[in-house]
C-alpha positions in Angstrom: 58.7 125.7 127.8 55.7 127.8 128.6 54.9 130.7 126.3 52.0 133.1 125.6 50.7 134.5 122.3 49.2 138.0 122.4 46.6 139.2 120.0 45.4 142.8 119.5 46.7 144.3 122.7 46.7 147.8 121.4 46.7 149.7 124.7 50.4 150.3 125.4 49.9 150.4 129.2 48.1 147.1 129.1 50.7 145.5 126.8 53.5 146.6 129.2 51.6 145.2 132.2 51.1 141.8 130.5 54.7 141.6 129.3 55.9 142.6 132.8 53.8 139.9 134.4 55.1 137.3 132.0 58.7 138.5 132.4 58.4 138.2 136.2 57.3 134.6 135.7 60.0 133.8 133.2 57.5 133.2 130.4 58.2 134.5 126.9 55.5 136.0 124.8 55.0 137.0 121.2 52.6 139.3 119.5 50.7 137.7 116.6 49.9 139.8 113.5 46.6 139.5 111.6 48.4 138.1 108.6 49.3 135.1 110.7 45.8 134.3 111.8 45.2 131.5 109.3 48.2 129.4 110.6 47.6 126.6 113.0 48.1 127.5 116.6 50.6 124.7 116.9 52.7 126.2 114.1 52.6 129.7 115.7 53.8 128.1 119.0 56.6 126.2 117.2 55.2 122.8 118.1 56.3 119.7 116.1 54.0 118.4 113.4 52.3 121.7 112.3 52.9 123.4 109.0 52.0 127.0 108.0 48.7 127.7 106.3 48.8 127.8 102.5 46.2 130.5 102.1 46.3 133.9 103.8 43.5 134.6 106.3 40.2 135.6 104.7 39.1 137.3 107.9 40.4 139.1 110.9 39.3 140.2 114.4 40.2 143.1 116.7 39.4 141.6 120.1 42.2 141.2 122.6 43.1 137.5 123.1 45.7 135.5 124.9 46.8 131.9 124.1 48.8 130.2 126.8 51.0 127.2 126.2 52.6 125.2 129.0 51.1 127.4 131.8 49.5 124.9 134.2 48.6 124.8 137.9 50.3 127.4 140.1 52.1 129.1 137.2 48.8 129.7 135.4 47.2 130.9 138.6 50.0 133.3 139.3 49.8 134.8 135.8 46.0 135.3 136.0 46.3 136.7 139.5 49.0 139.1 138.3 46.8 140.3 135.4 43.9 141.0 137.9 46.2 142.7 140.3 47.6 144.9 137.5 44.1 145.6 136.1 45.2 144.2 132.7 42.1 142.0 132.0 41.8 140.2 128.7 38.4 138.6 128.4 39.3 136.1 125.7 41.9 133.6 127.0 42.7 130.0 126.2 45.2 127.3 127.0 46.5 125.3 124.0 45.4 121.6 124.0 45.8 118.7 121.7 42.3 119.5 120.5 42.8 123.1 119.6 46.5 123.1 118.5 45.4 122.4 114.9 42.9 125.4 114.9 43.7 128.7 113.4 43.7 131.9 115.5 40.4 132.7 113.7 38.7 129.6 114.8 40.0 130.0 118.4 38.6 133.5 118.4 35.2 132.4 117.2 35.0 129.6 119.8 36.1 132.0 122.6 33.6 134.6 121.5 30.8 132.0 121.6 31.9 130.8 125.0 32.1 134.4 126.3 28.6 135.1 125.1 27.2 131.9 126.6 28.8 132.6 129.9 27.4 136.2 129.9 23.9 134.8 129.4 24.3 132.2 132.1 25.4 134.9 134.6 22.3 136.9 133.7 24.1 139.8 132.1 24.8 140.8 128.6 28.2 140.6 127.0 30.5 143.5 127.6 30.9 144.0 123.8 29.7 142.8 120.5 31.8 140.4 118.5 34.7 142.1 116.8 35.1 139.3 114.2 35.0 140.8 110.8 35.5 139.8 107.2 38.4 141.2 105.3 37.5 143.2 102.2 
């Protein structure tokens, strides 16, 4: 069953828009708290074969991020189109794969930040924001 994990969507209007878009598509979502960032993505999604992390996260991030599981083809296109139409953009988005399901939310965030930065350079612009990845104190 498709599902979406939401990270750091602090703007209440944007959060409502994202949840409404997913509701219309029949896709459940869940907000992930920073204390869960060390767990494998597969564990957070309830996939078989993934156990929770033993150690709490040593870092955190504040960037908005979406992780989509089971959204493929037309369903994924409809969701992304709906986000654009509602003006609820989230720059950091990923689809769960066999490769990244074992990653933590922290690692996924680092990878997406690097990809976002690289794409900004390719397009000849500068990134819209600096990395929001930070160490916990």
